[in-house]
N, C-alpha and C positions, 0 to 999 in steps of 0.2 A: 107631666105636661112639659112640652118643649119651651125653652126660653126664646125670646124674640131677638134676632140679630138683624141690624140694619147694615147693609153694605153700600158704600158710596164710591163711585168711580165714574169718570166720564167716558171710559172705554168699555164697550159692551163685552169684549173678550174677557176682560178682568172681572166684570160682574158675573159672567157665566162661570168662570173658573172658581170664584169665591162661593157662588151658590152650590156648585158641585162639591166643593170641599166641606161645606158646613150644613147641607140640607138634611142630613140624617140626625144631626144634633140639635138644630135650631129651626124655628119657623123663620123663614127668610123674607126680608123686605129689601127691595132694590131701589136705588136712587142714582140717576145719572148726573146729578149736580147737588151742590149744597142747598140750593133753593128747594129742590124736590125732597131732599132729606129733611129739611125743616118742616115741610108740609106733613110728611109721614110722622115726624116726631110730635106734632101737635095732636095727632089722632090715634097713635098707637103707643102701647107701653113697651118700650125698647129696653132690653137688658144689656145689649152689647152693640158697639159700633165699630166697624172697620171702615176707615175712610182714607182715600187717596189724599195726599197733600197738594199736589199740583193739579188743579182743575180750573177751568175758565170761570170767571166771575167771583168765585169764593174758594179759598184754599181749605184744606182739612182743618188747619188750626183756626181759621176764621169761623168755620162751621162749629167747632167745639166751643169757641168763645161765645158765639151767639147762643148756642144750646145752654151753656152754663148760666147765662142770664135769664133763660126762660123756663128752666126745669128745676123745681124745688129739690128733687132727690138726685141731682146730677152726679154726686159722688158714687152712687150705687151702680151706675152704668160703666161697664168695661169699655175702655177706649183704646183702640189700636190705630196707629197712623202708618200708612204705607207711602213709600216714595221711591221713585226711580232715581232720585238725586240725593246726595249726601249733604243736606242743608243742616248740618249738625248744630251750629250756633243758634239758629232760629228755633230748632226743635228743642234743644236743651232749655232755652228760655221758656218754652211753652209747657214742658213736662210738668213742672210743679204748679204753674199757674192754672193749667187746665186739667190736671190729674190724668195725664196720658200714661197708660200702663205699659205700652210697648210701642217701639218705633221699629218698623221692619222695612229694610231696603229691598226693592225689587231688583232683579227677578227673585221670586220666592217660590219654593216648592210646597206642596200640600202638607208634608210632614212637618216642616219648619213652621208653617203658618198655624197648624193645629197646636203645636207646642207653644207658640207665642200666645195663643188664646188661653191655653191651660195655665201658663205662667202668669198671665194677666189676671186670671181668676184668683190665683193664689195671692197676688199682689193686692187685689181689691180686698180680700178677706183679711190680710195682714195690715192694710192701710199703708203699704209701702209704695212710694212714688219715685223710687230711684230709677234712673234711666237704664233701660235694657233694650238692646237692639237685636234685630233678627239676624245680625251678621256675627253674633258671638260664636266661638268655636264649638260649643256644645250642641249647636243646631246642626 
């Protein structure tokens, strides 16, 4: 049975790209905003979230902060944050607080993104919350 992946981005092209990358591995849920994502999260069992950081009304970190307060098994969810901006100080502060497994800087290709998800799965299993970015040389 496929796990459920929630992809969150205010840009349709990015949502389409993420769905193409992961549709064979996951049952995909799409949200164009943090508010839509929270609605989905109240009705669906989500195993992984890939969310953009910079969105109108609610950032990716704000989404994860809200989610942490409303889901009992928050730590079980793989959390990947995407951003077109290198807001590293804000992200570093959020890594441990919200258990973000991977921080990936856009633009990102499908191979690097798949590897980030696989690395996040390994981090979740090991309970490792160290910062890993999608800009590392091994990607």
